[in-house]
C-alpha positions in Angstrom: -48.4 23.5 -25.3 -51.7 24.5 -23.9 -52.6 28.2 -24.1 -54.2 28.1 -20.6 -53.2 27.7 -17.0 -55.8 26.0 -14.9 -55.8 27.3 -11.3 -57.9 26.0 -8.4 -58.2 26.5 -4.7 -59.7 24.3 -1.9 -60.0 24.5 1.9 -59.6 20.8 2.8 -61.0 21.3 6.3 -58.0 19.6 7.9 -59.0 16.0 8.9 -62.5 16.9 10.0 -65.3 14.7 9.0 -64.7 11.3 7.3 -61.2 12.2 6.1 -60.2 9.0 4.3 -63.4 9.2 2.2 -62.9 12.9 1.6 -59.2 12.5 0.7 -60.1 9.8 -1.9 -62.8 12.0 -3.4 -60.4 15.1 -3.5 -57.7 13.0 -5.2 -60.2 11.7 -7.8 -61.4 15.2 -8.6 -57.8 16.6 -8.8 -57.0 13.9 -11.3 -60.0 14.8 -13.4 -59.6 18.6 -13.1 -55.8 18.5 -13.6 -55.0 22.0 -12.3 -51.6 23.5 -13.1 -51.6 25.4 -9.8 -53.6 24.4 -6.7 -53.9 26.3 -3.4 -54.8 24.4 -0.3 -55.9 25.7 3.1 -56.2 24.1 6.5 -53.4 21.6 5.7 -52.0 19.6 8.6 -48.3 18.7 8.5 -45.8 17.1 10.9 -42.4 18.8 10.9 -40.2 16.2 9.2 -37.2 16.6 6.9 -39.0 14.8 4.0 -42.8 14.9 4.6 -44.7 12.0 3.2 -48.4 11.0 2.8 -48.5 10.0 6.5 -47.1 13.2 7.8 -48.5 15.9 5.4 -52.0 16.2 4.0 -50.8 18.1 0.9 -48.5 15.2 0.0 -51.3 12.7 0.7 -53.6 14.5 -1.7 -51.1 15.2 -4.4 -48.8 12.2 -4.4 -48.3 10.7 -7.8 -50.1 13.5 -9.6 -47.0 15.4 -10.8 -47.0 18.3 -8.3 -44.2 20.2 -6.6 -45.3 21.4 -3.1 -44.7 24.4 -0.9 -46.0 24.8 2.6 -46.5 27.8 5.0 -47.4 27.1 8.7 -49.9 29.4 10.3 -50.2 27.7 13.7 -48.1 25.2 15.6 -50.0 22.8 17.8 -47.1 21.1 19.5 -45.3 17.8 18.9 -44.2 19.1 15.5 -47.8 19.5 14.1 -48.5 22.6 12.0 -51.6 24.0 10.4 -51.3 26.2 7.3 -51.5 26.7 3.6 -49.9 24.8 0.7 -49.3 25.3 -2.9 -49.2 22.4 -5.5 -47.7 23.2 -8.9 -47.1 21.1 -12.0 -44.4 23.6 -12.9 -41.2 24.3 -11.1 -41.5 26.4 -7.9 -38.5 28.8 -8.2 -38.8 30.6 -4.9 -41.1 30.6 -1.9 -41.7 32.6 1.3 -44.4 33.1 3.9 -45.6 35.9 6.0 -47.6 35.9 9.2 -50.8 38.0 8.8 -51.8 40.6 11.3 -54.6 39.9 13.8 -53.3 36.8 15.4 -54.6 35.7 18.8 -54.0 32.6 20.9 -56.7 30.6 19.1 -56.3 31.8 15.6 -53.3 32.8 13.4 -53.1 33.1 9.6 -50.4 33.2 7.0 -49.7 34.3 3.4 -47.8 31.8 1.3 -45.9 33.2 -1.7 -44.3 31.2 -4.5 -42.9 32.1 -7.9 -43.8 29.4 -10.4 -42.0 28.9 -13.7 -44.7 28.1 -16.2 -44.3 27.6 -20.0 -46.0 31.0 -20.4 -43.6 32.9 -18.0 -43.0 33.4 -14.4 -46.2 33.4 -12.3 -46.3 34.9 -8.8 -48.8 33.0 -6.7 -50.2 33.8 -3.2 -52.2 31.5 -1.1 -54.0 32.6 2.1 -56.7 32.0 4.6 -58.3 34.9 6.5 -59.9 34.8 9.9 -63.2 32.9 9.9 -65.5 34.4 12.6 -68.4 36.4 11.2 -67.6 39.4 13.5 -63.9 39.5 12.4 -64.5 41.7 9.4 -62.2 44.4 10.8 -59.5 41.8 11.2 -59.9 40.4 7.7 -59.7 44.0 6.3 -56.4 44.5 8.2 -55.2 41.2 6.7 -56.3 42.1 3.2 -54.5 45.4 3.4 -51.3 43.6 4.5 -51.7 41.2 1.6 -52.2 43.9 -0.9 -49.1 45.7 0.3 -47.1 42.5 0.2 -48.2 41.8 -3.4 -47.1 45.3 -4.4 -43.7 44.8 -2.7 -43.0 41.4 -4.3 -44.7 42.0 -7.6 -43.8 45.4 -9.1 -45.1 45.9 -12.5 -43.0 43.7 -14.8 -44.1 42.9 -18.3 -41.8 39.9 -18.4 -43.9 38.2 -15.7 -47.5 37.0 -15.6 -49.9 38.9 -13.4 -49.9 37.8 -9.8 -52.6 35.4 -8.6 -54.1 35.5 -5.1 -56.2 32.5 -4.0 -57.6 31.1 -0.8 -60.3 31.0 1.7 -61.3 34.7 2.4 -64.1 33.9 4.7 -66.0 36.9 3.4 -68.7 37.6 0.8 -68.3 40.0 -2.2 -70.3 42.7 -0.4 -67.9 42.8 2.6 -65.5 45.7 3.1 -62.5 43.4 2.9 -63.5 42.0 -0.5 -64.6 45.3 -1.8 -61.2 46.8 -0.9 -59.4 43.9 -2.5 -61.3 44.2 -5.7 -60.9 47.9 -5.9 -64.5 48.8 -5.0 -63.8 50.5 -1.6 -61.4 53.1 -0.3 -59.8 52.7 3.1 -58.0 55.6 4.8 -57.7 57.3 1.5 -56.2 54.2 -0.3 -57.7 52.2 -3.1 -56.1 48.8 -3.5 -55.1 48.8 -7.1 -55.2 52.4 -8.3 -58.4 52.2 -10.4 -61.8 50.6 -10.1 -62.4 47.4 -12.1 -65.1 47.9 -14.7 -68.1 45.6 -15.2 -66.1 43.9 -18.0 -63.3 43.1 -15.6 -65.4 41.3 -13.0 -65.5 37.5 -12.9 -68.9 35.9 -12.5 -69.6 34.9 -9.0 -71.3 31.8 -7.8 -71.4 29.3 -5.0 -67.9 28.6 -3.9 -68.2 26.6 -0.7 -71.6 26.3 0.7 -70.3 24.4 3.7 -67.7 27.1 4.6 -64.4 26.3 6.2 -66.0 26.0 9.6 -68.6 23.4 8.4 -71.3 25.5 10.0 -73.5 26.1 6.9 -71.7 29.3 6.0 -73.0 30.4 2.6 -70.9 33.5 2.1 -69.2 32.1 -1.1 -65.9 32.5 0.7 -63.3 30.8 -1.5 -61.9 32.8 -4.3 -59.2 33.5 -6.9 -58.0 37.0 -7.8 -55.9 37.6 -10.9 -53.9 40.8 -11.5 -54.8 42.8 -14.6 -53.2 45.8 -16.3 -50.4 45.6 -13.8 -52.3 47.2 -10.9 -55.8 45.8 -10.4 -57.6 42.6 -9.8 -60.7 40.8 -11.0 -62.1 38.6 -8.3 -64.6 35.8 -8.4 -65.6 32.7 -6.4 -63.8 29.5 -7.0 -66.1 26.8 -8.4 
C-alpha cells in the first residue's frame, strides 16, 4: 500500500475551446498522473438518473479510470443542464453533501461540494469549490471563504481518527488577496482568524504557476487554483496546484 495520497484539482472550463481535443488531453494526463482524489470545477451535467459520458463531463473525463464520482450543481441553465463542481475518487465516497455559497446573483452562483472518502489511510474529508471570478469581487470571495471555513469547522471537528480535511478548487484569487490570506491564517477579519494560529514559514507550501489561463480564459495570471490541507487540527497550509 502506498504511503501517499495523490490529490489534484482542475478547472475544466466547461466545453469552451476545442473541447474534444481538450478532453482527450485531460484524460491522457489523468491516466499518467493517477490521482487518488480529483476536484473538478466548471463541470456541465444533464440531470439524468444515471449520467454517462454524453450527459456529464466528469463521467466523460473519468470513465474507465477507476473513479467514483460526486457532483454539486451551482447553477441551473434550464432543460436539465447544470454547472458545478465534481469530485472523483479512487476510494469509496462514504457520504456527500453540497452547500450554496453566499454572494449569488442572477449571472453567477457558486457551491461547496463536501465528500467523506474512505482511503486506506483513514477517512478523508474533502471539499471542492469555485469562488466568484470577477477581479472586483474580492469582498464576495472573502464572504464565500468565511462561509467555507465555518462549514469545514462544522463538518470536521478535530478528530484524530480522521485525516485532516482537504479544500481544493478554483479560488480566483492570488496569495496576496484578503480572501486567501484569511484562508491561510494570515489575516484577521472582524476579530476572527480562520484557524486559530498563524501558519509558520515551515507550514507554507511553495507557490507557483497554477493556471496561467485562468478559469475565464482571459489571461488571468493570479495563480488561482489551489489545494489547502488541514494541519494540527486547526490550520491550513495552502499552495498553488501544479
